[in-house]
N, CA, C and O atoms as a GROMACS GRO file, in nm:
protein
  164
    1MET      N    1   5.002  11.998   2.007
    1MET     CA    2   5.003  11.862   1.953
    1MET      C    3   5.099  11.853   1.835
    1MET      O    4   5.185  11.765   1.829
    2PHE      N    5   5.084  11.945   1.740
    2PHE     CA    6   5.172  11.943   1.623
    2PHE      C    7   5.317  11.968   1.664
    2PHE      O    8   5.410  11.910   1.607
    3ASN      N    9   5.335  12.056   1.763
    3ASN     CA   10   5.470  12.086   1.809
    3ASN      C   11   5.536  11.962   1.868
    3ASN      O   12   5.654  11.938   1.846
    4ARG      N   13   5.459  11.883   1.944
    4ARG     CA   14   5.512  11.761   2.004
    4ARG      C   15   5.551  11.660   1.897
    4ARG      O   16   5.653  11.592   1.908
    5ILE      N   17   5.468  11.650   1.792
    5ILE     CA   18   5.499  11.557   1.682
    5ILE      C   19   5.628  11.602   1.613
    5ILE      O   20   5.712  11.518   1.577
    6ARG      N   21   5.644  11.731   1.594
    6ARG     CA   22   5.762  11.781   1.526
    6ARG      C   23   5.888  11.754   1.608
    6ARG      O   24   5.992  11.720   1.552
    7ILE      N   25   5.879  11.770   1.740
    7ILE     CA   26   5.995  11.746   1.826
    7ILE      C   27   6.033  11.598   1.822
    7ILE      O   28   6.151  11.564   1.811
    8SER      N   29   5.933  11.509   1.830
    8SER     CA   30   5.963  11.366   1.827
    8SER      C   31   6.020  11.325   1.691
    8SER      O   32   6.108  11.239   1.684
    9THR      N   33   5.970  11.385   1.584
    9THR     CA   34   6.023  11.355   1.452
    9THR      C   35   6.168  11.400   1.440
    9THR      O   36   6.251  11.330   1.381
   10THR      N   37   6.199  11.517   1.496
   10THR     CA   38   6.337  11.566   1.493
   10THR      C   39   6.429  11.472   1.572
   10THR      O   40   6.539  11.441   1.526
   11LEU      N   41   6.384  11.428   1.689
   11LEU     CA   42   6.465  11.335   1.768
   11LEU      C   43   6.486  11.204   1.693
   11LEU      O   44   6.595  11.148   1.695
   12PHE      N   45   6.382  11.156   1.626
   12PHE     CA   46   6.391  11.033   1.549
   12PHE      C   47   6.492  11.047   1.435
   12PHE      O   48   6.572  10.957   1.411
   13LEU      N   49   6.489  11.160   1.365
   13LEU     CA   50   6.584  11.184   1.257
   13LEU      C   51   6.726  11.192   1.310
   13LEU      O   52   6.819  11.144   1.245
   14ILE      N   53   6.744  11.254   1.427
   14ILE     CA   54   6.878  11.263   1.487
   14ILE      C   55   6.929  11.123   1.522
   14ILE      O   56   7.046  11.093   1.501
   15LEU      N   57   6.841  11.039   1.575
   15LEU     CA   58   6.881  10.901   1.607
   15LEU      C   59   6.922  10.826   1.481
   15LEU      O   60   7.022  10.754   1.481
   16ILE      N   61   6.845  10.840   1.373
   16ILE     CA   62   6.878  10.774   1.247
   16ILE      C   63   7.013  10.825   1.195
   16ILE      O   64   7.096  10.746   1.148
   17LEU      N   65   7.034  10.955   1.203
   17LEU     CA   66   7.159  11.013   1.156
   17LEU      C   67   7.278  10.960   1.235
   17LEU      O   68   7.382  10.927   1.178
   18CYS      N   69   7.262  10.951   1.368
   18CYS     CA   70   7.370  10.896   1.452
   18CYS      C   71   7.398  10.751   1.415
   18CYS      O   72   7.514  10.711   1.409
   19GLY      N   73   7.294  10.673   1.390
   19GLY     CA   74   7.314  10.534   1.352
   19GLY      C   75   7.387  10.522   1.219
   19GLY      O   76   7.476  10.438   1.204
   20VAL      N   77   7.350  10.605   1.123
   20VAL     CA   78   7.416  10.602   0.991
   20VAL      C   79   7.563  10.640   1.005
   20VAL      O   80   7.649  10.578   0.943
   21LEU      N   81   7.591  10.744   1.085
   21LEU     CA   82   7.729  10.785   1.105
   21LEU      C   83   7.809  10.674   1.174
   21LEU      O   84   7.924  10.650   1.140
   22GLN      N   85   7.747  10.608   1.272
   22GLN     CA   86   7.814  10.499   1.342
   22GLN      C   87   7.849  10.386   1.245
   22GLN      O   88   7.961  10.334   1.246
   23ILE      N   89   7.752  10.347   1.162
   23ILE     CA   90   7.775  10.240   1.064
   23ILE      C   91   7.883  10.282   0.964
   23ILE      O   92   7.969  10.202   0.926
   24GLY      N   93   7.878  10.408   0.922
   24GLY     CA   94   7.977  10.457   0.826
   24GLY      C   95   8.117  10.456   0.883
   24GLY      O   96   8.211  10.416   0.815
   25SER      N   97   8.133  10.500   1.008
   25SER     CA   98   8.267  10.503   1.068
   25SER      C   99   8.317  10.360   1.091
   25SER      O  100   8.436  10.333   1.075
   26ASN      N  101   8.227  10.269   1.128
   26ASN     CA  102   8.268  10.129   1.144
   26ASN      C  103   8.311  10.070   1.011
   26ASN      O  104   8.410   9.997   1.005
   27GLY      N  105   8.239  10.101   0.904
   27GLY     CA  106   8.275  10.051   0.773
   27GLY      C  107   8.409  10.107   0.726
   27GLY      O  108   8.490  10.035   0.669
   28LEU      N  109   8.432  10.237   0.752
   28LEU     CA  110   8.558  10.298   0.712
   28LEU      C  111   8.675  10.236   0.787
   28LEU      O  112   8.778  10.208   0.727
   29SER      N  113   8.660  10.216   0.919
   29SER     CA  114   8.769  10.156   0.996
   29SER      C  115   8.791  10.012   0.952
   29SER      O  116   8.905   9.964   0.953
   30PHE      N  117   8.683   9.942   0.915
   30PHE     CA  118   8.698   9.804   0.867
   30PHE      C  119   8.776   9.802   0.735
   30PHE      O  120   8.864   9.718   0.717
   31TRP      N  121   8.745   9.894   0.643
   31TRP     CA  122   8.817   9.900   0.516
   31TRP      C  123   8.964   9.934   0.540
   31TRP      O  124   9.052   9.874   0.478
   32ALA      N  125   8.991  10.030   0.630
   32ALA     CA  126   9.130  10.067   0.659
   32ALA      C  127   9.204   9.950   0.721
   32ALA      O  128   9.320   9.924   0.687
   33PHE      N  129   9.139   9.878   0.811
   33PHE     CA  130   9.202   9.762   0.874
   33PHE      C  131   9.232   9.654   0.771
   33PHE      O  132   9.338   9.592   0.774
   34ARG      N  133   9.138   9.632   0.679
   34ARG     CA  134   9.158   9.529   0.577
   34ARG      C  135   9.272   9.568   0.483
   34ARG      O  136   9.354   9.484   0.445
   35ASP      N  137   9.277   9.695   0.444
   35ASP     CA  138   9.386   9.740   0.357
   35ASP      C  139   9.520   9.726   0.426
   35ASP      O  140   9.618   9.682   0.365
   36GLY      N  141   9.527   9.763   0.555
   36GLY     CA  142   9.652   9.750   0.629
   36GLY      C  143   9.693   9.604   0.642
   36GLY      O  144   9.811   9.571   0.633
   37PHE      N  145   9.596   9.516   0.663
   37PHE     CA  146   9.626   9.373   0.677
   37PHE      C  147   9.678   9.317   0.545
   37PHE      O  148   9.770   9.236   0.544
   38GLN      N  149   9.619   9.360   0.433
   38GLN     CA  150   9.664   9.312   0.303
   38GLN      C  151   9.804   9.366   0.272
   38GLN      O  152   9.885   9.294   0.212
   39SER      N  153   9.834   9.489   0.310
   39SER     CA  154   9.966   9.544   0.282
   39SER      C  155  10.072   9.479   0.370
   39SER      O  156  10.189   9.473   0.331
   40LEU      N  157  10.034   9.429   0.488
   40LEU     CA  158  10.129   9.355   0.571
   40LEU      C  159  10.167   9.224   0.503
   40LEU      O  160  10.284   9.184   0.506
   41ASN      N  161  10.070   9.159   0.442
   41ASN     CA  162  10.101   9.037   0.367
   41ASN      C  163  10.158   9.078   0.231
   41ASN      O  164  10.191   8.991   0.150
   0.00000   0.00000   0.00000
């Protein structure tokens, strides 16, 4: 029982980590795009 809870908690943490990385990479690409757009103008 405890082992199953630990496995599900680990999977949940991995999902949260993937989501945070996804949001971070999207934010970084957005900042780079905005900087490039401003330098074009």
